[in-house]
C-alpha positions in Angstrom: 294.2 83.7 94.0 294.0 87.4 94.8 294.2 89.9 91.9 297.7 91.4 91.2 298.1 94.9 90.1 300.9 96.7 88.3 301.0 100.5 88.5 302.5 103.2 86.4 302.4 104.3 82.8 305.7 102.8 81.7 305.3 99.6 83.6 301.9 99.0 82.2 303.0 99.9 78.6 305.9 97.5 78.8 303.7 94.7 80.1 301.4 95.2 77.2 304.2 95.4 74.7 305.8 92.2 76.1 302.5 90.4 75.9 302.6 89.8 79.6 299.2 88.4 80.8 297.1 91.6 81.4 293.4 91.1 82.1 292.2 94.7 82.4 293.6 98.2 82.3 292.3 101.0 84.6 292.8 104.7 83.9 292.2 107.6 86.2 289.3 109.8 85.2 290.4 113.3 84.2 293.6 112.3 82.6 294.5 114.1 79.4 293.7 111.8 76.4 297.2 112.2 74.9 298.7 111.0 78.1 297.1 107.5 77.9 296.7 107.2 74.1 299.5 104.6 73.8 298.2 102.5 76.7 294.7 102.5 75.1 296.0 101.6 71.7 298.1 98.7 73.1 295.2 97.4 75.2 292.7 97.6 72.4 295.1 95.9 70.1 295.2 92.9 72.5 291.4 93.1 73.1 292.0 94.1 76.8 289.2 96.0 78.4 290.0 99.6 79.5 288.0 101.1 82.4 288.0 104.7 83.7 287.9 105.0 87.5 288.2 107.7 90.1 291.8 108.1 91.3 291.0 106.9 94.8 289.9 103.5 93.4 293.3 103.2 91.7 295.0 104.1 95.0 293.5 101.0 96.5 295.0 98.9 93.7 298.6 100.3 93.6 300.4 102.7 95.9 302.2 104.3 93.0 300.3 104.5 89.7 300.3 107.9 88.1 296.8 107.2 86.9 297.5 103.9 85.1 297.0 100.4 86.7 296.7 97.0 85.1 295.3 93.8 86.5 298.0 91.2 85.6 298.6 87.5 85.8 301.0 86.0 88.3 304.6 86.9 87.9 306.9 84.0 87.2 310.1 84.3 89.2 313.3 82.9 87.7 315.0 79.9 89.3 318.5 80.4 90.6 319.8 77.7 88.1 318.2 79.7 85.2 320.1 82.8 86.3 323.5 81.1 86.9 323.5 79.2 83.8 
């Protein structure tokens, strides 16, 4: 199965908080440390590797990312019966 990526500071932070399967976090080189401090703390707290990459590498993973991308597990879609009751 091909890798799946989630882009954006808030999306990645929420995935980490919700204990969603996150395998690795990628941050754009040159970002101000305070901007990604929470992401790093959440990732390290779950023993998830954090890697700094050039922004163009993140562009290949996610169209919109703001300098933060996570490699994540497969998303489980809800069944219609689960939604309706």
